[in-house]
N, C-alpha and C positions, 0 to 999 in steps of 0.2 A: 564464390561472388567477387567482382573485380573492383576492389577497392577505390577507383575512381566512382562508381555510381553508389557506393555504399552510404556516405554520409548525405549527398543529395535525396537520394530516396528514402534514408531514415526520417532528413527536415520534413519531407512533402509528406508521410505518414504521420508524424506531430503534428500539422498543419490540420492535416485532414482531421484530426481526433477532436482540435479545439475548434473544427468548424459547424456551429452549432446548425446552420442551414442546409451543410453538405447532409449530416444527420438523420435533420428531418426528411430531407428526399430520397436519400438512399432506405430509411422504414417507412416512409408511407408508401413506397411502390413494394407489394405484393411478393416479389420475384425475386428483386434485390435485396427485401428484408429476410426471406428465406435463408439466400445465399449465405448473405450475412450471418446469421445464425448460425448456421453450420460453423464457419469459421470460428464461432466465440465459443461454441462448445469446449474445443480444444481446454479453455484457457477459464472456465466457469463451471461451476460445480449444477448449476440448472438455475430454475427461476423462484424458486420456494426456501426457505428459510432447514425445511426439514432434507433436502437437498446438500444444504449446507452444512447441515449436521451429521448427515450420514457420509460424508466428505473426508469431516473431521474423524469422527470414528475411526474411518479406514485408515488418516493418516496417524490417530493414537495405536492402532495395530504394528503398525510401523516404527513407532517408539517415539512419536512426534506428538507435542500440542498443538492446537489451533490456534489460528485466528481468522475469523469469519467476518466481512463487511459486504453492506447489502449494500451494493453499487448504485451511485449516482451522483450527480455533484449538478453545480449552476443552478439551483433552481432562484425561479425570479419572480414566486407567486407564493403569497402567506398560506392559503390554502393547500396548495399543495406540499407546501413546507409541513405543515401540520400532519397532512396525511403520511408524508415519508418519515417522520418523527414518531410515529404510533407504531411502523414495520419496524423501526427499529426496539421501541418498547416491548412489540410484540415478540422479536428476536430475542432480549434479554430474557423473557418469561419461558421462553422454549428451551435456552440454553441450561437455564436451571433446573426444568422439569427433565432434561436430555442427561444433565449431571457429566457435561463435557467439560474439558480443561480448554478451555477456548477465549482468549480476549476479543472485544468489539472491535472493531475499525469504522469509521466514519470519516466523509468530509464535512466540513464545518458549511461549506454553500449546500450542503445535501437539506442540511437541516431550517435553514434561512438567513444565512450570513449574509445573503447579497442582496438579499430582502430587505434587512434591516439588521444592523450589527445587536441589538438588546432582542430581539425574535431571535437570531440563532444563538444570545447566550442563555436566552430564556430555555430554550429546547433542548440544548447540549447540557444543560442541567438537569431536565429530567433523565436525560442519557443517565447521566454520572450516577445521579439517584439511584437509578433503574438497576445499573450496573456493580454497583458497591459490593452486593451480597452476592458474585460471583469468586471474589477471591483472588482476580486477575485483573487487568488492565482493560481499562478505555481509551483506546490510542483515536487521536485526532490524526488523518490521514494528510500530508502533503499536496497544494495545490503549485499555481505557478506565481512565479516569484510577486507578481504584482498585488499578491491575496497575503502575503509571506505576512506583514504588518499583522495584518487581518487576524491571521492563524495565530500568531505569537501573543498575541495582545489577548484574545479569547480563550488562550490556553492558562496562560496567566492567570487571568479573572476567575477559571473556573479551579486552578491548581490552588486559590485560598482557602477551597474549603473541601477541595477532595484528593486525596491521596495518592489515588490510583488511577489519573487520569495521564496520560502519557500523549508523545507529540512527535510526529515524523518531521526529521530534517534532511535537506537535501545535500549531499558532499557538492555536488557541481557548484552549486549558490557561491559565489566568492566573500558573502556576509555570513556564511553558516559560523566560522570561528564566533565569531562575537556572538551569535545566536546559541551558538552553544551555551556558553557558559551562561549567557541569560536563563536558559531551561535547566541547565545543571542545579540553580537553587532550588529546583521544585522538586518532589521525590518522583514522582511520575516517571515512567520507563522515558528514556531517548530511543526513538527507532531511527536508526540511519540508513538512508539509501542514497542509489548514484544520483538519482534522479532521472525522469523521463520526459519532461515539458521540454517543447522549442523554446528556447531563450537566446538570447543575445550574447554573443562571445565578451560584450564589458559588464555580463552580469554574472555568466555560468561557462564553466571549463567546458570543451567539447567531450563529448561522451567517448569514451574509451584512450584519451588523450593520458599519457603519464602525469601528467597534473591532477587530473581526477585521483587517479588510484595515489598519488603522492597525498592529498587533501582526505580520502577516507581515512586512511593508513593514522593519518596526523589527528583527525578527529576522534575515531576510536580511539587512538591512544588516551587521546585527556579524558573520553570518558570511563576509562577502565583504568587511569589513575586515580581519577575520584570515587573508585569505588562505587559509581552510580549504575545501578539497571538502566541495561543497554541490548536492543535488539540489532544484531549485525543483518542487515535485508539484504541480500545479493546471490545469485545463484553462477558468480564470478568466479569458477574453481581455480584459477591463479591469483585472484585478490584474495580468495579463504584462505591457499597456503600461506601467502605472504604473511598475513595476519596470523597465523597460526607459529610462523616461525619468528615472528616479529614478539610476539607477544604471552604465546607460550602459556603458562598455567593462569595467567590473569585471566584467560577465558573459559576458567573453567570455575571461577568464582561465582556466587550466585545474583542470582540476576541477568548476567550475562548471557543469550540466546543467539544461536544465528536463525535466521528465517528465510527461505524460498517460498517462490508462489507455485501455486497450484499446475501441476504441468511444464514446469519449467522446474531445473535444479534437483529432482526425482534422484538420483541414484546418488548426489552430491550429498543431500539433506539424508539421505538413509547411512550413507558413510560417517557423516558426523555423528551422528546418534549412536552408530554401531561401536566407535569410536570413545563414547561417554559424554559426549557436549549435548547441552540441554538444547535443542531443535521445536522449532515451532511453522508449521506450513500455512499460507497465506490462503484461503476460500471464500471466492468472491460468490453470492446470485442475485438474483434480480435482472430483469430484463434491459435496465438502460448501462447497455457494459459496452456501450461506442468506443468512450474515450479511453476506458482502461485496453480494451483490445486492441486497437488501435496505437495505442503505447508499447504495447507489449512487442506488437510488431517491430517497433520503429526501433525497439531496443537492436534487433538483428532482422536486416531484411531479406536474410537467407530464410527466415521462417514464412516469407509470401507464399515462396513455392511449395512449402507444407500445405497453406492455406488453401493453394489453388490447388492439391492434392484432396484437400478436404471439401473441396466441394464437390467432390465424385463421390463421397458418402451418402448412402441411405438417407431419409429425410427423418 
């Protein structure tokens, strides 16, 4: 794709991802909703927890642990936040019953943090208590930079009582080195991602810039030097190669994992597992996939061409 158009196209997709009115309009139209759902299938396990657990089992057969997220965000109604929290609690029960090696991930805004800080915290505490028997992490996902303070404050509150609650940090944000030092004070794992949200340049590095690559490498190095559990979440093969060159055997330390998303980075993750590194495949389920899928397309606008091809697949 012509580089002149890549970044504007990516920014447009990120803006669409955050446009709740556009989301409602598309999904309210049966024809548009059906087309969008066909595009989303490439990046999602399906609509139910059972679909996600089946996807994790398939990953386990290839040598990977899993991470499951019931996708959704920006809930602004207390009753809906309660319902969504109950879905997560049922997911935790299903994971225990299935005995699959997986973390559970969630957005704090999915369980009510935008309705009321204390409501979001109370629901998140329920999730932390329910996932404690899993023997793996409950991972708080990243949200836009305007919510980062709230996310970190609630993570800190949860970390006072639960040592398995981790948090996701975005290498793109200029503030993240300070945020990393803050979260390294707590035992839960840190998931390091590039960051997919639409952000101004005074707040975040441009996607795929040398500065972003350098920031990711430096943040990873700081977490590794601290001997902290860290999930290096990227399907960027060049970045993974540089991580391996720079940090070598440190990447085999306990608690260090590589993670890619379902439908992306499959061959890379399989190769890392064959070479003895710990790996995890991130699986989402549910029907509120709008922001997630649009951000996946924005990461590489050439995927829009693939999406157009997916529209020709049978419903």
